[in-house]
N, CA, C and O atoms as a Tinker XYZ file with bonds, in Angstrom:
   376  protein
     1  N    107.797000  -94.416000   65.028000    73     2
     2  CA   109.169000  -94.842000   64.741000    64     1     3
     3  C    108.608000  -95.912000   63.945000    63     2     4     5
     4  O    108.847000  -95.930000   62.738000    81     3
     5  N    107.799000  -96.918000   64.545000    73     3     6
     6  CA   107.497000  -97.900000   63.322000    64     5     7
     7  C    107.515000  -97.815000   62.033000    63     6     8     9
     8  O    107.947000  -98.711000   61.308000    81     7
     9  N    106.983000  -96.578000   61.578000    73     7    10
    10  CA   106.420000  -96.235000   60.208000    64     9    11
    11  C    107.915000  -96.276000   59.158000    63    10    12    13
    12  O    108.007000  -96.722000   58.014000    81    11
    13  N    109.153000  -95.542000   60.161000    73    11    14
    14  CA   110.266000  -95.319000   59.504000    64    13    15
    15  C    110.534000  -96.047000   58.593000    63    14    16    17
    16  O    110.950000  -95.493000   57.575000    81    15
    17  N    110.386000  -97.770000   58.592000    73    15    18
    18  CA   110.852000  -98.787000   57.915000    64    17    19
    19  C    109.718000  -98.368000   56.739000    63    18    20    21
    20  O    109.965000  -97.933000   55.614000    81    19
    21  N    108.547000  -98.600000   57.274000    73    19    22
    22  CA   107.606000  -98.643000   56.003000    64    21    23
    23  C    107.833000  -97.977000   55.091000    63    22    24    25
    24  O    107.936000  -98.436000   53.953000    81    23
    25  N    108.011000  -96.262000   55.498000    73    23    26
    26  CA   108.569000  -95.012000   54.743000    64    25    27
    27  C    109.436000  -95.211000   53.554000    63    26    28    29
    28  O    109.270000  -94.887000   52.378000    81    27
    29  N    110.634000  -95.976000   54.307000    73    27    30
    30  CA   111.849000  -96.290000   53.769000    64    29    31
    31  C    111.708000  -97.157000   53.028000    63    30    32    33
    32  O    111.734000  -96.669000   51.899000    81    31
    33  N    111.541000  -98.391000   52.979000    73    31    34
    34  CA   110.694000  -99.748000   52.105000    64    33    35
    35  C    110.204000  -98.456000   51.141000    63    34    36    37
    36  O    111.012000  -97.784000   50.500000    81    35
    37  N    109.342000  -98.315000   51.141000    73    35    38
    38  CA   108.562000  -97.486000   50.156000    64    37    39
    39  C    109.137000  -96.511000   49.408000    63    38    40    41
    40  O    108.638000  -96.195000   48.327000    81    39
    41  N    110.056000  -96.020000   49.804000    73    39    42
    42  CA   111.292000  -94.636000   48.857000    64    41    43
    43  C    111.792000  -95.443000   48.384000    63    42    44    45
    44  O    111.571000  -95.417000   47.173000    81    43
    45  N    112.697000  -96.602000   48.814000    73    43    46
    46  CA   113.128000  -97.364000   48.205000    64    45    47
    47  C    112.976000  -98.084000   46.979000    63    46    48    49
    48  O    113.900000  -98.326000   46.202000    81    47
    49  N    111.570000  -98.476000   46.802000    73    47    50
    50  CA   110.872000  -99.255000   46.076000    64    49    51
    51  C    110.713000  -98.533000   44.919000    63    50    52    53
    52  O    110.862000  -99.074000   43.823000    81    51
    53  N    110.370000  -97.137000   45.058000    73    51    54
    54  CA   110.079000  -96.376000   44.038000    64    53    55
    55  C    111.530000  -95.660000   43.611000    63    54    56    57
    56  O    111.650000  -95.264000   42.452000    81    55
    57  N    112.307000  -95.545000   44.282000    73    55    58
    58  CA   113.504000  -94.666000   44.055000    64    57    59
    59  C    114.242000  -95.816000   42.689000    63    58    60    61
    60  O    114.564000  -95.597000   41.521000    81    59
    61  N    114.280000  -97.076000   43.573000    73    59    62
    62  CA   114.306000  -98.221000   42.447000    64    61    63
    63  C    114.084000  -98.373000   41.175000    63    62    64    65
    64  O    114.874000  -98.721000   40.297000    81    63
    65  N    112.355000  -97.945000   41.067000    73    63    66
    66  CA   111.572000  -98.129000   39.788000    64    65    67
    67  C    111.925000  -97.177000   39.013000    63    66    68    69
    68  O    112.090000  -97.620000   37.876000    81    67
    69  N    112.146000  -95.933000   39.096000    73    67    70
    70  CA   112.999000  -94.724000   38.699000    64    69    71
    71  C    114.022000  -95.109000   37.988000    63    70    72    73
    72  O    114.188000  -94.873000   36.791000    81    71
    73  N    114.759000  -95.731000   38.723000    73    71    74
    74  CA   116.236000  -96.067000   38.476000    64    73    75
    75  C    116.379000  -96.832000   37.081000    63    74    76    77
    76  O    116.975000  -96.582000   36.033000    81    75
    77  N    115.647000  -97.773000   37.488000    73    75    78
    78  CA   115.632000  -98.908000   36.513000    64    77    79
    79  C    114.990000  -98.470000   35.445000    63    78    80    81
    80  O    115.451000  -99.004000   34.437000    81    79
    81  N    113.573000  -97.254000   35.075000    73    79    82
    82  CA   113.254000  -97.266000   33.800000    64    81    83
    83  C    114.134000  -95.937000   33.286000    63    82    84    85
    84  O    114.256000  -95.694000   32.085000    81    83
    85  N    114.684000  -95.175000   34.244000    73    83    86
    86  CA   115.711000  -94.176000   33.368000    64    85    87
    87  C    116.711000  -94.485000   32.903000    63    86    88    89
    88  O    117.413000  -93.701000   32.264000    81    87
    89  N    117.092000  -96.072000   33.187000    73    87    90
    90  CA   118.553000  -96.110000   32.633000    64    89    91
    91  C    118.146000  -97.095000   31.282000    63    90    92    93
    92  O    118.756000  -96.981000   30.219000    81    91
    93  N    117.043000  -98.063000   31.477000    73    91    94
    94  CA   116.744000  -98.602000   30.135000    64    93    95
    95  C    116.579000  -97.510000   29.137000    63    94    96    97
    96  O    117.264000  -97.391000   28.121000    81    95
    97  N    115.423000  -96.567000   29.585000    73    95    98
    98  CA   115.257000  -95.209000   28.916000    64    97    99
    99  C    116.613000  -94.711000   28.287000    63    98   100   101
   100  O    116.603000  -94.600000   27.061000    81    99
   101  N    117.355000  -94.509000   28.709000    73    99   102
   102  CA   118.764000  -93.695000   28.646000    64   101   103
   103  C    119.333000  -94.611000   27.098000    63   102   104   105
   104  O    119.813000  -94.164000   26.057000    81   103
   105  N    119.024000  -96.023000   27.521000    73   103   106
   106  CA   120.181000  -97.124000   26.631000    64   105   107
   107  C    118.921000  -97.143000   25.045000    63   106   108   109
   108  O    119.269000  -97.283000   23.873000    81   107
   109  N    117.896000  -97.008000   25.417000    73   107   110
   110  CA   116.927000  -97.066000   24.276000    64   109   111
   111  C    117.423000  -95.494000   23.646000    63   110   112   113
   112  O    117.651000  -95.397000   22.440000    81   111
   113  N    117.521000  -94.668000   24.276000    73   111   114
   114  CA   117.765000  -92.952000   23.975000    64   113   115
   115  C    118.675000  -92.986000   23.175000    63   114   116   117
   116  O    118.425000  -92.629000   22.024000    81   115
   117  N    120.085000  -93.443000   23.536000    73   115   118
   118  CA   121.261000  -94.000000   23.100000    64   117   119
   119  C    121.297000  -94.063000   21.614000    63   118   120   121
   120  O    122.069000  -93.472000   20.858000    81   119
   121  N    120.277000  -94.923000   21.310000    73   119   122
   122  CA   120.150000  -95.628000   19.950000    64   121   123
   123  C    119.212000  -94.704000   19.235000    63   122   124   125
   124  O    119.454000  -94.156000   18.159000    81   123
   125  N    118.266000  -94.602000   19.845000    73   123   126
   126  CA   116.715000  -94.237000   18.679000    64   125   127
   127  C    116.692000  -92.818000   18.625000    63   126   128   129
   128  O    116.332000  -92.302000   17.567000    81   127
   129  N    117.124000  -91.858000   19.908000    73   127   130
   130  CA   116.655000  -90.248000   19.450000    64   129   131
   131  C    117.772000  -90.229000   20.515000    63   130   132   133
   132  O    117.456000  -90.775000   21.573000    81   131
   133  N    119.024000  -89.705000   20.447000    73   131   134
   134  CA   119.675000  -89.125000   21.530000    64   133   135
   135  C    120.047000  -87.566000   21.908000    63   134   136   137
   136  O    120.945000  -87.140000   22.634000    81   135
   137  N    118.854000  -86.737000   21.019000    73   135   138
   138  CA   118.795000  -86.016000   21.781000    64   137   139
   139  C    118.081000  -85.870000   23.113000    63   138   140   141
   140  O    117.980000  -84.867000   23.820000    81   139
   141  N    117.628000  -87.051000   23.289000    73   139   142
   142  CA   116.439000  -86.835000   24.468000    64   141   143
   143  C    117.571000  -87.658000   25.616000    63   142   144   145
   144  O    116.864000  -88.352000   26.346000    81   143
   145  N    118.749000  -87.777000   25.928000    73   143   146
   146  CA   119.314000  -88.880000   26.654000    64   145   147
   147  C    119.091000  -88.415000   27.894000    63   146   148   149
   148  O    118.939000  -87.239000   28.226000    81   147
   149  N    119.075000  -89.518000   28.666000    73   147   150
   150  CA   118.930000  -88.456000   30.458000    64   149   151
   151  C    120.552000  -88.446000   30.666000    63   150   152   153
   152  O    121.381000  -89.305000   30.366000    81   151
   153  N    120.698000  -87.240000   31.251000    73   151   154
   154  CA   122.146000  -86.364000   32.230000    64   153   155
   155  C    122.653000  -87.585000   32.745000    63   154   156   157
   156  O    121.897000  -88.458000   33.171000    81   155
   157  N    124.018000  -87.710000   32.730000    73   155   158
   158  CA   124.426000  -88.378000   33.797000    64   157   159
   159  C    124.061000  -87.931000   35.192000    63   158   160   161
   160  O    123.493000  -88.597000   36.057000    81   159
   161  N    124.420000  -86.882000   35.247000    73   159   162
   162  CA   124.591000  -86.257000   36.872000    64   161   163
   163  C    123.002000  -86.849000   36.813000    63   162   164   165
   164  O    122.878000  -87.555000   37.814000    81   163
   165  N    121.870000  -86.842000   36.117000    73   163   166
   166  CA   120.145000  -87.153000   36.911000    64   165   167
   167  C    120.660000  -88.718000   37.604000    63   166   168   169
   168  O    120.744000  -88.941000   38.811000    81   167
   169  N    120.973000  -89.717000   36.470000    73   167   170
   170  CA   121.804000  -91.161000   36.728000    64   169   171
   171  C    122.557000  -91.508000   37.833000    63   170   172   173
   172  O    122.632000  -92.481000   38.583000    81   171
   173  N    123.208000  -90.201000   37.695000    73   171   174
   174  CA   124.090000  -90.445000   39.411000    64   173   175
   175  C    123.211000  -89.979000   40.716000    63   174   176   177
   176  O    123.007000  -90.509000   41.808000    81   175
   177  N    122.783000  -88.753000   40.113000    73   175   178
   178  CA   121.395000  -88.160000   41.364000    64   177   179
   179  C    120.338000  -89.322000   41.858000    63   178   180   181
   180  O    119.889000  -89.474000   42.994000    81   179
   181  N    120.082000  -90.063000   40.728000    73   179   182
   182  CA   119.001000  -91.085000   41.213000    64   181   183
   183  C    119.805000  -92.309000   42.071000    63   182   184   185
   184  O    119.302000  -92.634000   43.147000    81   183
   185  N    120.915000  -92.926000   41.670000    73   183   186
   186  CA   121.749000  -93.882000   42.593000    64   185   187
   187  C    122.005000  -93.080000   43.604000    63   186   188   189
   188  O    121.711000  -93.652000   44.654000    81   187
   189  N    122.511000  -91.779000   43.811000    73   187   190
   190  CA   122.152000  -91.210000   45.334000    64   189   191
   191  C    121.380000  -91.524000   46.398000    63   190   192   193
   192  O    121.555000  -92.133000   47.453000    81   191
   193  N    120.473000  -90.956000   45.864000    73   191   194
   194  CA   119.313000  -90.881000   46.588000    64   193   195
   195  C    118.563000  -92.576000   47.121000    63   194   196   197
   196  O    117.472000  -92.647000   47.686000    81   195
   197  N    119.258000  -93.552000   46.850000    73   195   198
   198  CA   118.873000  -94.771000   46.963000    64   197   199
   199  C    118.067000  -95.800000   45.735000    63   198   200   201
   200  O    117.037000  -96.444000   45.931000    81   199
   201  N    118.831000  -95.739000   44.493000    73   199   202
   202  CA   118.475000  -97.007000   43.467000    64   201   203
   203  C    120.047000  -96.894000   43.110000    63   202   204   205
   204  O    120.397000  -96.165000   42.182000    81   203
   205  N    120.640000  -97.357000   43.587000    73   203   206
   206  CA   122.306000  -97.568000   43.621000    64   205   207
   207  C    122.135000  -99.108000   42.826000    63   206   208   209
   208  O    122.211000  -99.313000   41.615000    81   207
   209  N    121.902000 -100.020000   43.829000    73   207   210
   210  CA   121.453000 -101.428000   43.573000    64   209   211
   211  C    120.938000 -101.525000   42.254000    63   210   212   213
   212  O    121.593000 -102.045000   41.351000    81   211
   213  N    119.462000 -100.913000   42.044000    73   211   214
   214  CA   118.825000 -101.324000   40.726000    64   213   215
   215  C    119.670000 -100.676000   39.943000    63   214   216   217
   216  O    119.966000 -101.642000   39.240000    81   215
   217  N    120.220000  -99.909000   39.559000    73   215   218
   218  CA   120.593000  -99.057000   38.533000    64   217   219
   219  C    121.972000 -100.155000   38.224000    63   218   220   221
   220  O    121.995000 -100.797000   37.173000    81   219
   221  N    122.950000 -100.265000   39.127000    73   219   222
   222  CA   124.281000 -101.307000   39.064000    64   221   223
   223  C    123.902000 -102.450000   38.315000    63   222   224   225
   224  O    124.422000 -102.868000   37.281000    81   223
   225  N    122.724000 -103.013000   39.089000    73   223   226
   226  CA   122.325000 -104.631000   38.156000    64   225   227
   227  C    121.721000 -104.373000   36.937000    63   226   228   229
   228  O    121.965000 -105.168000   36.030000    81   227
   229  N    120.686000 -103.053000   36.625000    73   227   230
   230  CA   120.492000 -102.826000   35.288000    64   229   231
   231  C    121.576000 -102.609000   34.452000    63   230   232   233
   232  O    121.788000 -103.338000   33.484000    81   231
   233  N    122.396000 -101.510000   34.792000    73   231   234
   234  CA   123.392000 -101.612000   33.575000    64   233   235
   235  C    124.364000 -102.460000   33.727000    63   234   236   237
   236  O    125.360000 -101.792000   33.449000    81   235
   237  N    124.655000 -103.357000   33.955000    73   235   238
   238  CA   125.200000 -104.599000   33.939000    64   237   239
   239  C    124.593000 -105.396000   33.103000    63   238   240   241
   240  O    125.108000 -105.737000   32.038000    81   239
   241  N    123.247000 -105.839000   33.558000    73   239   242
   242  CA   122.270000 -106.481000   32.666000    64   241   243
   243  C    121.983000 -106.156000   31.269000    63   242   244   245
   244  O    121.833000 -107.053000   30.439000    81   243
   245  N    121.872000 -104.515000   30.871000    73   243   246
   246  CA   121.314000 -104.178000   29.189000    64   245   247
   247  C    122.957000 -103.707000   28.838000    63   246   248   249
   248  O    123.308000 -103.096000   27.829000    81   247
   249  N    123.817000 -104.154000   29.925000    73   247   250
   250  CA   125.281000 -103.196000   28.956000    64   249   251
   251  C    125.372000 -101.943000   28.873000    63   250   252   253
   252  O    125.803000 -101.348000   27.885000    81   251
   253  N    124.958000 -101.404000   29.949000    73   251   254
   254  CA   125.329000  -99.315000   29.170000    64   253   255
   255  C    125.774000  -98.561000   30.718000    63   254   256   257
   256  O    125.663000  -98.578000   31.944000    81   255
   257  N    126.310000  -97.966000   29.618000    73   255   258
   258  CA   127.639000  -97.507000   30.647000    64   257   259
   259  C    128.474000  -98.209000   31.553000    63   258   260   261
   260  O    128.679000  -97.951000   32.739000    81   259
   261  N    129.066000  -99.398000   30.653000    73   259   262
   262  CA   129.884000 -100.123000   31.607000    64   261   263
   263  C    131.451000  -99.391000   31.225000    63   262   264   265
   264  O    132.414000  -99.526000   31.980000    81   263
   265  N    131.509000  -98.671000   30.036000    73   263   266
   266  CA   132.907000  -98.398000   29.959000    64   265   267
   267  C    132.624000  -97.317000   30.337000    63   266   268   269
   268  O    132.378000  -96.804000   29.245000    81   267
   269  N    132.396000  -96.228000   31.347000    73   267   270
   270  CA   132.039000  -95.130000   31.626000    64   269   271
   271  C    132.768000  -95.695000   33.206000    63   270   272   273
   272  O    132.235000  -96.573000   33.883000    81   271
   273  N    133.933000  -95.064000   33.555000    73   271   274
   274  CA   134.544000  -95.088000   34.665000    64   273   275
   275  C    133.944000  -94.692000   35.798000    63   274   276   277
   276  O    134.035000  -95.307000   36.860000    81   275
   277  N    133.089000  -93.295000   35.570000    73   275   278
   278  CA   132.504000  -92.555000   36.444000    64   277   279
   279  C    130.935000  -93.389000   36.919000    63   278   280   281
   280  O    130.290000  -93.252000   37.958000    81   279
   281  N    130.700000  -94.136000   35.899000    73   279   282
   282  CA   129.657000  -95.145000   36.517000    64   281   283
   283  C    130.029000  -96.500000   37.347000    63   282   284   285
   284  O    129.442000  -96.939000   38.336000    81   283
   285  N    131.017000  -96.972000   36.762000    73   283   286
   286  CA   131.636000  -98.305000   36.921000    64   285   287
   287  C    131.926000  -98.474000   38.418000    63   286   288   289
   288  O    131.599000  -99.481000   39.046000    81   287
   289  N    132.839000  -96.954000   39.179000    73   287   290
   290  CA   133.258000  -96.745000   39.965000    64   289   291
   291  C    132.155000  -95.843000   41.141000    63   290   292   293
   292  O    131.766000  -96.071000   42.286000    81   291
   293  N    131.986000  -94.991000   40.366000    73   291   294
   294  CA   130.630000  -94.182000   41.180000    64   293   295
   295  C    129.742000  -94.605000   41.652000    63   294   296   297
   296  O    129.628000  -94.346000   42.850000    81   295
   297  N    128.544000  -95.547000   40.943000    73   295   298
   298  CA   127.768000  -96.632000   41.729000    64   297   299
   299  C    128.165000  -97.188000   42.516000    63   298   300   301
   300  O    127.750000  -96.748000   43.588000    81   299
   301  N    129.093000  -98.363000   42.669000    73   299   302
   302  CA   129.540000  -99.222000   43.303000    64   301   303
   303  C    130.065000  -98.341000   44.867000    63   302   304   305
   304  O    129.961000  -98.865000   45.975000    81   303
   305  N    130.631000  -96.919000   44.627000    73   303   306
   306  CA   130.949000  -96.209000   45.936000    64   305   307
   307  C    129.836000  -96.028000   46.813000    63   306   308   309
   308  O    129.658000  -96.288000   48.003000    81   307
   309  N    128.951000  -95.381000   45.683000    73   307   310
   310  CA   127.924000  -94.812000   46.325000    64   309   311
   311  C    127.200000  -95.927000   46.771000    63   310   312   313
   312  O    126.260000  -95.628000   47.507000    81   311
   313  N    127.356000  -97.131000   46.547000    73   311   314
   314  CA   126.662000  -98.145000   47.363000    64   313   315
   315  C    126.984000  -98.563000   48.444000    63   314   316   317
   316  O    126.336000  -98.828000   49.456000    81   315
   317  N    128.481000  -98.636000   48.086000    73   315   318
   318  CA   129.158000  -98.824000   50.067000    64   317   319
   319  C    129.005000  -97.925000   50.831000    63   318   320   321
   320  O    128.995000  -98.130000   52.045000    81   319
   321  N    128.835000  -96.605000   50.254000    73   319   322
   322  CA   128.876000  -95.208000   51.378000    64   321   323
   323  C    126.978000  -95.425000   51.863000    63   322   324   325
   324  O    126.482000  -94.852000   52.833000    81   323
   325  N    126.264000  -96.290000   50.994000    73   323   326
   326  CA   124.907000  -96.294000   51.454000    64   325   327
   327  C    124.976000  -97.124000   52.734000    63   326   328   329
   328  O    124.547000  -96.677000   53.797000    81   327
   329  N    125.534000  -98.371000   52.618000    73   327   330
   330  CA   125.498000  -99.496000   53.142000    64   329   331
   331  C    126.221000  -99.034000   54.673000    63   330   332   333
   332  O    125.892000  -99.291000   55.831000    81   331
   333  N    127.259000  -98.302000   54.138000    73   331   334
   334  CA   127.995000  -98.152000   55.619000    64   333   335
   335  C    127.243000  -97.102000   56.633000    63   334   336   337
   336  O    127.307000  -97.092000   57.862000    81   335
   337  N    126.374000  -96.055000   55.604000    73   335   338
   338  CA   125.110000  -94.896000   56.708000    64   337   339
   339  C    123.961000  -96.191000   57.120000    63   338   340   341
   340  O    123.613000  -96.219000   58.301000    81   339
   341  N    123.489000  -97.045000   56.360000    73   339   342
   342  CA   122.843000  -97.718000   56.895000    64   341   343
   343  C    123.491000  -98.919000   57.955000    63   342   344   345
   344  O    122.798000  -99.266000   58.911000    81   343
   345  N    124.337000  -99.305000   57.822000    73   343   346
   346  CA   124.769000 -100.220000   59.282000    64   345   347
   347  C    124.761000  -99.134000   60.428000    63   346   348   349
   348  O    124.282000  -99.409000   61.528000    81   347
   349  N    125.434000  -97.587000   60.079000    73   347   350
   350  CA   125.578000  -96.962000   61.508000    64   349   351
   351  C    124.267000  -96.861000   61.950000    63   350   352   353
   352  O    124.110000  -97.356000   63.066000    81   351
   353  N    123.421000  -96.453000   61.518000    73   351   354
   354  CA   121.853000  -96.068000   61.756000    64   353   355
   355  C    121.001000  -97.351000   62.552000    63   354   356   357
   356  O    120.204000  -97.244000   63.484000    81   355
   357  N    121.471000  -98.614000   61.831000    73   355   358
   358  CA   120.808000  -99.663000   62.829000    64   357   359
   359  C    121.813000 -100.014000   64.067000    63   358   360   361
   360  O    121.415000 -100.545000   65.104000    81   359
   361  N    123.352000  -99.595000   63.785000    73   359   362
   362  CA   123.953000  -99.422000   65.131000    64   361   363
   363  C    123.382000  -98.589000   66.154000    63   362   364   365
   364  O    123.030000  -98.998000   67.261000    81   363
   365  N    123.327000  -97.747000   65.861000    73   363   366
   366  CA   122.897000  -96.127000   66.648000    64   365   367
   367  C    121.322000  -96.477000   67.136000    63   366   368   369
   368  O    121.112000  -96.320000   68.339000    81   367
   369  N    120.439000  -96.840000   66.480000    73   367   370
   370  CA   118.882000  -97.376000   66.549000    64   369   371
   371  C    119.030000  -98.522000   67.532000    63   370   372   373
   372  O    118.553000  -98.262000   68.636000    81   371
   373  N    119.572000  -99.724000   67.406000    73   371   374
   374  CA   120.040000 -100.907000   68.546000    64   373   375
   375  C    120.898000 -100.671000   69.448000    63   374   376
   376  O    121.208000 -101.552000   70.250000    81   375
């Protein structure tokens, strides 16, 4: 049971790095190599897998996808859902 927290922390760190690099790469590709963009479904999927905090912060910092309602509403909603699930799990465990 004690290893679950460590595994979760490692997963969140890894998926957050992936989200960071994918968002930055997509911003770069939008300008320099439009044929190699990261699909929107992949960006949203990475957010859903746990990279929502970093992806939202990165998007706002580098101003990427900030005019897309799908991202500016979707990622915060994913984040709220993840927070609700985390609170529910903590409540169940404790």
